[in-house]
GUGU-410296 format. One line per 2 residues: number of its first residue (from 1); their letters; for each residue x, y, z of C-alpha. Coordinates in Angstrom, 3 decimals. Layout:
NUM> a> X,Y,Z | ...
***
This chain:
1> mt> 162.111,113.086,97.547 | 164.384,116.330,97.008
3> pk> 165.836,116.375,93.547 | 169.816,116.922,93.261
5> kl> 171.207,119.936,91.148 | 172.200,118.951,87.765
7> ki> 175.267,120.223,86.155 | 175.009,119.482,82.651
9> gl> 177.940,118.858,80.069 | 176.341,119.560,76.501
11> fg> 177.515,117.988,73.239 | 176.174,119.880,70.221
13> fg> 174.625,123.497,69.930 | 172.441,122.945,67.076
15> cv> 168.623,123.958,66.811 | 167.782,121.380,69.673
17> gq> 170.742,122.294,71.851 | 170.149,125.815,71.852
19> gl> 166.442,125.378,72.706 | 167.407,123.376,75.583
21> yd> 169.959,125.926,76.889 | 167.325,128.834,76.224
23> il> 164.612,126.504,78.383 | 167.344,125.664,81.265
25> nk> 168.574,129.445,81.732 | 164.920,130.907,81.852
27> ne> 163.539,128.550,84.154 | 164.949,129.490,87.571
29> nf> 163.052,126.934,89.272 | 164.293,124.192,87.273
31> pa> 167.494,122.655,89.380 | 169.660,121.922,86.289
33> ev> 171.889,124.315,84.446 | 174.477,123.824,81.537
35> ir> 177.856,124.741,82.617 | 179.913,123.296,79.464
37> ic> 178.941,123.156,75.987 | 181.278,120.817,73.373
39> ik> 181.155,122.163,69.528 | 182.906,121.311,66.482
41> hp> 183.220,124.571,64.857 | 184.266,127.312,67.116
43> ek> 184.414,129.776,64.229 | 180.588,129.613,63.945
45> pr> 179.064,132.702,65.728 | 177.186,131.667,69.060
47> pi> 174.211,133.765,70.873 | 175.880,133.117,74.282
49> dl> 178.843,133.997,75.976 | 181.722,131.882,74.323
51> sy> 183.606,131.122,77.830 | 180.889,128.162,77.841
53> ft> 182.583,126.465,74.804 | 185.001,123.920,74.309
55> tq> 186.227,121.850,71.126 | 187.668,119.169,73.693
57> aq> 185.212,116.370,74.837 | 187.474,115.516,77.807
59> ei> 186.786,119.150,79.361 | 183.466,117.701,79.785
61> le> 184.141,114.062,80.673 | 186.650,114.642,82.942
63> np> 185.073,117.363,84.905 | 183.926,116.155,88.374
65> ei> 181.546,118.897,88.577 | 179.395,117.686,85.723
67> nl> 176.875,114.864,86.860 | 174.980,114.713,83.666
69> vv> 175.893,114.389,79.926 | 173.481,115.222,77.225
71> el> 174.523,114.314,73.738 | 172.774,116.237,70.872
73> id> 175.271,115.866,67.879 | 174.617,114.289,64.419
75> na> 177.455,111.985,64.196 | 176.357,108.265,65.317
77> de> 180.048,107.217,65.588 | 181.211,110.050,67.496
79> af> 178.262,109.881,69.622 | 178.804,106.497,70.559
81> li> 182.510,107.032,71.916 | 181.006,110.022,73.968
83> vs> 178.154,108.069,75.390 | 180.343,105.070,76.244
85> ea> 183.067,107.090,77.693 | 180.555,108.954,79.713
87> lk> 178.996,105.631,80.975 | 182.401,104.375,81.922
89> rq> 183.099,107.261,84.231 | 179.595,106.822,85.773
91> kp> 178.265,109.912,84.553 | 174.400,109.403,83.444
93> vv> 173.574,110.538,79.806 | 170.531,111.693,77.753
95> ta> 170.905,111.452,74.285 | 168.261,111.615,70.948
97> nk> 170.946,109.682,68.604 | 168.640,106.950,67.442
99> km> 170.923,106.010,64.671 | 173.852,105.401,67.350
101> la> 171.388,103.648,69.591 | 170.026,101.265,67.013
103> eh> 173.508,100.147,65.959 | 174.904,99.864,69.571
105> lp> 172.176,98.522,71.743 | 174.008,95.322,72.998
107> el> 177.241,97.648,73.977 | 174.838,100.157,75.560
109> le> 172.837,97.551,77.449 | 176.326,96.167,78.792
111> lq> 177.793,99.301,79.937 | 174.694,100.531,81.560
113> kk> 174.719,97.160,83.828 | 178.289,96.893,84.206
115> hq> 178.825,100.472,85.559 | 175.293,100.928,86.998
117> tp> 174.749,104.301,85.375 | 171.595,105.218,83.376
119> ll> 171.232,106.254,79.654 | 167.969,107.721,78.846
121> ye> 166.579,108.540,75.161 | 162.949,109.669,75.111
123> as> 163.968,111.771,72.505 | 165.445,109.480,69.935
125> ac> 161.696,108.189,68.990 | 158.596,109.797,67.699
127> gs> 159.498,113.285,68.782 | 157.008,114.582,71.479
129> ip> 155.207,111.254,72.371 | 156.317,109.885,75.415
131> ii> 156.481,106.366,73.834 | 159.580,104.639,75.415
133> rt> 158.746,105.484,79.115 | 155.048,104.703,78.564
135> le> 156.567,100.904,77.195 | 158.799,100.886,80.260
137> ey> 156.289,101.900,83.035 | 152.580,101.603,81.744
139> yd> 153.140,98.385,79.764 | 155.713,96.890,81.837
141> ne> 153.677,93.756,83.126 | 151.579,93.765,79.735
143> hl> 151.647,91.078,77.341 | 152.093,92.821,73.919
145> ya> 150.675,91.763,70.660 | 151.787,94.657,68.406
147> ir> 153.314,98.054,68.225 | 152.801,100.191,64.881
149> gi> 152.921,103.514,63.508 | 153.999,106.582,61.729
151> fn> 157.451,107.051,63.523 | 158.828,109.939,60.591
153> gs> 157.445,113.170,60.388 | 159.349,114.295,57.445
155> tn> 158.132,111.605,55.045 | 154.406,111.887,56.579
157> yi> 154.791,115.545,55.833 | 155.719,114.771,52.429
159> lt> 153.106,112.280,51.659 | 150.310,114.716,53.174
161> ki> 151.205,117.634,50.666 | 151.493,115.174,47.654
163> aq> 147.810,113.948,48.691 | 146.438,117.246,49.679
165> en> 147.915,119.583,46.977 | 148.717,117.088,44.304
167> vs> 152.225,118.216,44.094 | 155.176,115.912,42.858
169> ye> 157.409,114.166,45.466 | 160.278,116.426,44.505
171> va> 158.128,119.598,45.271 | 157.019,118.126,48.761
173> lr> 160.420,116.976,49.464 | 161.784,120.525,48.908
175> ka> 158.943,122.109,51.117 | 159.985,119.754,53.871
177> qe> 163.380,120.726,53.627 | 162.676,124.367,53.740
179> lg> 160.641,123.956,57.022 | 163.641,121.958,58.465
181> fa> 161.590,118.655,58.820 | 163.867,117.043,56.402
183> es> 167.781,117.362,56.100 | 169.396,118.682,52.755
185> np> 170.506,115.053,52.179 | 167.008,113.552,53.335
187> vl> 167.841,109.743,52.774 | 167.705,108.827,56.327
189> dv> 164.227,109.997,56.169 | 162.888,109.122,52.873
191> gg> 164.848,105.851,52.420 | 163.128,104.684,55.680
193> fd> 166.287,104.544,57.947 | 165.582,106.994,60.589
195> pk> 162.002,105.220,61.467 | 163.841,101.896,61.080
197> yk> 166.300,103.180,63.815 | 163.365,104.107,66.048
199> lc> 161.668,100.750,65.423 | 164.685,98.803,66.977
201> il> 164.789,100.977,70.190 | 161.015,100.515,70.604
203> vl> 161.064,96.599,69.715 | 163.616,96.422,72.709
205> ha> 161.079,98.154,75.018 | 158.046,96.601,73.702
207> fg> 159.239,93.136,73.386 | 162.770,92.737,75.116
209> lv> 164.139,92.091,71.665 | 167.536,93.265,70.527
211> vs> 167.522,93.469,66.460 | 170.269,94.615,64.445
213> pd> 168.848,97.434,62.107 | 170.351,95.641,59.085
215> ki> 168.349,92.590,59.699 | 165.127,94.732,59.269
217> fn> 163.544,95.159,56.055 | 162.715,98.795,55.297
219> yg> 161.537,100.344,52.120 | 161.135,104.068,51.976
221> ie> 159.027,106.610,49.667 | 161.472,107.505,47.133
223> qf> 159.871,105.439,44.441 | 156.340,107.094,45.180
225> sl> 154.596,108.647,42.330 | 151.123,110.530,41.419
227> qd> 150.247,107.233,39.736 | 150.433,105.524,42.918
229> lq> 148.399,108.513,44.760 | 145.839,108.178,41.714
231> ya> 145.393,104.299,42.860 | 144.798,105.028,46.414
233> ke> 142.276,107.991,45.986 | 140.230,105.627,43.713
235> kg> 140.175,103.100,46.377 | 139.338,105.462,49.019
237> lk> 142.901,104.984,50.634 | 145.684,106.951,51.885
239> ik> 149.346,105.654,51.728 | 151.391,106.249,55.079
241> li> 154.941,104.850,55.794 | 154.099,102.468,58.731
243> nh> 156.347,100.618,61.139 | 155.215,97.120,62.355
245> ae> 156.398,94.822,65.064 | 154.049,92.021,65.554
247> ri> 153.636,88.957,67.444 | 152.989,86.161,64.679
249> sk> 153.281,83.126,67.133 | 154.264,82.772,70.710
251> ne> 157.780,82.760,70.057 | 158.414,84.942,66.948
253> va> 157.909,88.694,66.170 | 157.870,90.126,62.790
255> vf> 159.599,93.510,62.379 | 159.642,95.816,59.053
257> lm> 158.593,98.954,57.787 | 157.267,100.123,54.435
259> pq> 154.246,102.308,52.699 | 151.084,101.070,53.595
261> li> 147.857,101.264,52.117 | 144.968,102.422,54.479
263> ds> 141.643,103.034,54.826 | 139.311,105.498,56.915
265> nh> 138.767,103.075,59.529 | 142.497,103.092,60.117
267> pl> 143.601,104.959,63.264 | 146.532,106.497,61.243
269> fh> 144.390,107.873,58.373 | 143.922,111.400,59.534
271> ve> 147.205,111.793,61.126 | 148.954,114.355,58.729
273> ne> 151.760,116.532,58.131 | 154.823,116.149,60.482
275> tn> 152.669,114.319,63.311 | 153.531,110.917,64.515
277> gv> 151.136,108.192,65.667 | 151.778,105.232,67.503
279> iv> 149.391,101.854,68.146 | 150.070,99.590,70.762
281> ea> 147.940,96.509,71.190 | 147.942,94.585,74.423
283> af> 146.454,91.587,76.239 | 144.245,93.596,78.832
285> sq> 144.513,97.354,77.765 | 143.712,96.413,74.113
287> kq> 144.239,98.914,71.624 | 145.643,102.545,72.625
289> if> 146.910,105.224,70.031 | 149.185,108.091,70.776
291> ig> 149.503,110.831,68.353 | 152.115,113.984,68.538
293> kg> 154.365,116.031,66.820 | 157.368,113.772,65.338
295> ag> 159.675,116.441,63.623 | 161.186,119.748,64.328
297> gh> 163.497,121.097,67.463 | 160.758,121.803,70.036
299> pt> 159.195,118.278,69.976 | 162.732,116.691,70.466
301> gs> 163.515,119.477,72.890 | 160.481,118.564,75.074
303> av> 161.533,114.917,75.011 | 165.405,115.949,76.102
305> ls> 163.779,118.005,78.915 | 161.958,115.371,80.067
307> di> 164.870,112.920,80.310 | 166.760,115.619,82.137
309> sa> 163.813,116.057,84.543 | 163.840,112.111,85.149
311> sl> 167.353,112.263,85.640 | 166.850,114.541,88.826
313> yn> 165.255,111.584,90.508 | 167.798,109.172,89.333
315> yr> 165.451,107.287,86.887 | 166.611,104.424,84.908
317> ye> 165.142,102.017,82.418 | 164.772,98.536,83.738
319> yk> 164.304,96.574,80.543 | 161.887,94.094,82.136
321> ks> 160.827,92.654,79.047 | 164.306,91.612,78.253
323> hw> 164.725,89.305,81.498 | 160.864,87.905,80.593
325> nk> 160.947,87.484,76.967 | 164.221,85.598,76.284
327> hl> 162.163,82.942,74.399 | 160.955,85.621,71.725
329> qf> 163.016,85.461,68.286 | 162.820,87.980,65.212
331> te> 161.673,86.435,62.163 | 161.208,87.408,58.510
333> kv> 159.174,84.295,57.546 | 155.812,85.815,57.150
335> ll> 153.826,86.176,54.244 | 152.251,89.860,53.330
337> ei> 150.178,91.135,50.435 | 151.450,93.884,48.709
339> yl> 150.745,96.474,46.057 | 153.635,96.499,43.501
341> ry> 153.857,99.240,40.706 | 156.303,98.831,37.979
343> ne> 157.664,100.059,34.966 | 158.653,97.017,32.458
345> en> 156.752,94.044,31.898 | 159.884,91.713,32.389
347> el> 160.408,93.372,35.803 | 157.431,91.174,37.207
349> th> 159.610,88.093,36.645 | 162.006,88.864,38.952
351> ip> 159.519,89.337,41.740 | 159.151,85.986,43.628
353> fe> 155.214,86.201,44.410 | 153.574,83.257,46.026
355> hi> 150.500,84.206,44.500 | 149.196,87.085,42.313
357> se> 145.397,88.064,43.063 | 145.396,91.304,40.507
359> ly> 147.174,92.443,37.707 | 146.764,95.808,35.633
361> hs> 148.685,96.717,32.397 | 148.391,100.099,30.455
363> en> 150.841,102.016,28.557 | 151.793,104.253,31.526
365> yk> 150.936,102.309,34.608 | 151.438,98.892,35.565
367> ya> 150.972,97.322,39.022 | 150.072,93.753,40.676
369> ig> 148.714,92.772,43.857 | 149.941,89.590,45.310
371> ii> 151.501,87.468,48.294 | 155.084,87.556,48.917
373> sl> 157.124,86.426,51.999 | 159.154,89.185,53.931
375> ek> 162.106,87.212,53.795 | 161.993,87.009,49.730
377> lh> 160.845,90.899,49.714 | 164.218,91.361,51.507
379> qv> 166.028,89.552,49.143 | 164.927,91.540,46.301
381> ks> 165.034,95.252,47.745 | 168.302,96.442,45.721
383> yl> 166.447,95.047,42.372 | 163.292,96.758,43.513
385> qe> 165.146,100.114,44.256 | 167.181,99.932,41.001
387> kg> 164.037,99.700,38.814 | 162.558,102.517,40.840
389> if> 159.476,99.960,41.568 | 156.899,101.184,44.466
391> ia> 155.715,98.888,46.923 | 153.213,98.855,49.506
393> yt> 151.746,96.799,52.185 | 147.868,96.343,51.842
395> gk> 147.564,95.785,55.674 | 145.876,92.251,55.128
397> ki> 146.530,90.139,58.047 | 150.263,88.708,58.445
399> qs> 150.402,84.714,58.110 | 153.628,82.823,59.053
401> te> 155.088,80.872,56.253 | 155.295,77.972,58.634
403> ek> 151.726,78.247,59.613 | 150.527,78.293,55.653
405> tq> 153.241,74.961,55.226 | 151.238,73.413,58.171
407> ks> 147.923,74.134,56.858 | 148.876,72.823,53.231
409> te> 150.154,69.893,54.954 | 147.021,69.009,57.269
411> kq> 144.974,69.705,53.960 | 146.880,67.308,51.960
413> kq> 146.246,64.668,54.517 | 142.555,65.230,54.673
415> le> 142.560,64.741,51.081 | 144.513,61.580,51.026
417> mv> 142.303,60.257,53.526 | 139.332,60.778,51.406
***
């Protein structure tokens, strides 16, 4: 099959946009070229001829010569308007905007279906790891049990620096910003929002489930301290920010992300710095691990280029799991064991633990390890953040609250029979 020639209208000309332009401009054998670029700040100096640029989105969206729109801006609301309009005009779109995608998945799925126009977004999740297309193609007929991983290179870099160099959270964050791994306002990364958006996208392709970001519990690393590092080191553990999407029953999937204590046997134990790692567990292929760079312009640019290459052959996502797994539902009715480091003794009374298995108090360091439902943990999230409380999942097997209730009922019946 001979690929068509792509005439690209590009939105955004930052680090990734410029890199993409350079790659396409220098690769004479690649049948694609950028012919128009929409920018927000025309006064900025540009490294290429100014005739390429416009500040008017319609000059791209209404141009009949342009047959692919590439959206690389940092404003999710504006990105949604651009992408929606392009799809309505039956112009295929490539985007890297994970926030826009996660917040508008139902609308974007409907637009693709209604206008029979593809929207590709490999660059929106896990940098250079081709995880979306892998879920779409390799696992399209697989029964998946779980997808887990480190989906944010910035936070992984910060945690690595704290652990390896014994520096404070503030120093590690500043280094990440200097290297361009974290933004000047890093809350999307360190607060666990960026990986949550990616988790929404991957849950769709892994399980066919559309979950709104505001329903997913996320807890970042802002409260992490050297005390928590010391606890982990004493136990031979590391702390990583890990995403989880796991079947807990035939019809339910639990989805959440928070710091996690992992030992040297964990597949992500040696995934350091800005690297991402994804674990996929399935019925037939069992456990597979994908590792690659997750932050920086080049990893993102490689994923954007991959989508452009796929567009040459009219590739589109089929979303097979959405048709097959209509019975699946999102749930927070699961029990997790967590490590919780707090500051004042009275704070612990506000945490609705089902059971506390370990409790430690000293003048400067207080922690508890216990069982709590994800649902209740979500309810006290604001309190945890307000009090500067750090939490980490211990990785103990997830149990549904319904399963626990059922077992308790069965045990009670057995006792009554005796």
